N, C-alpha and C positions, 0 to 999 in steps of 0.2 A: 503494499499499498503503500503511494506517496504522499508524503507531507510535505508541503511549504509555507514555511512562517516568512511573514513580512512585517514590520514595525515603520508607523508611524505617530506624527505627533513629537511632545519634546517642544522645548523652546523655540525651535529652528522649524520646524515641523517638516522635518525630513522626511524621507518614506527610502526605503531600503530594503534588499531581502538579507534575513537573517539567519538563513536555516533551509535548507532543502536536502531531501532523504527518502529513500525508500526502505520499507522496512524490511525488505525481503535480502538487502543486502548487511543488514547487522546482526549479530548471532543472536541466537533466541531469546537470552535473560534481559536484553536490550529493547530489542523489539516486543517483548511482553511488555516491559515497562510504557514502552509508548504508547500501545493498546489501553494502558491499564490510565494513563494522565490522558489519555483524549476521552474515555469514558468517565472520568472526574468533570474534565471540562463540558462535556454533553450534559451533564450532570446541574453542572453550577449555571450554566448559561440559560438551562432550562428552566430553572427556578428564578432567576432573574439575578444570580450570584456576582455579577459582574457590575460592579458599582464604579461609577470616577469620582476619585476626590478632588480634583484638580485638573484644570486645562493644562498643564504642562505634560500631564502623563504620558509616557508613550502607550501606543495601541497596538495590539498584534493582531494581525488577520490571518488563521491558520487554516490552509486549504488542504483537506484530504480528501483524496483520491485521484484519479486520471479525470483529465479536463474539467469541468464544471466541480463534479464533487461538492461535498458538505464545507460549509465556510461559517467558520467561528469567529467572534471579535472580542478579543479580552483585553481591559485596561493592565497596566502595569502596577495596581492597585497591590499592594503586602498586604493588604487585610481580606483580597478576596479569597474567595473558594478556590478560584482557579492557576492562585500563585503557587502553589508548589506544584502544580502540574505543567502549567506552563514552563515551568525551570526545567524541569524533566524532557519536554519538547526542545527546548532550545538547545540541551545538551544530553542529548539519548546517549551518548557513549560515555557519560563519568558513572 
């Protein structure tokens, strides 16, 4: 499964790609962590778990799958339920 992560926002309003990988290319334990993180982000965004505290926060657009795929938008709010899963997605090999 393809995962693409783009970041926008901050004081400068910069938009950049910060990660792109395929879970098929990761070792099984790392791929499992990515799937768990995506499941947690899905749950957090479904219940409105992504709240913005400041206009200068970075926002991450996570596209999962080929083509259009599923798209999640998550703010870089450390108090968000999506904060820890987002960290896993940004560094799947850690």
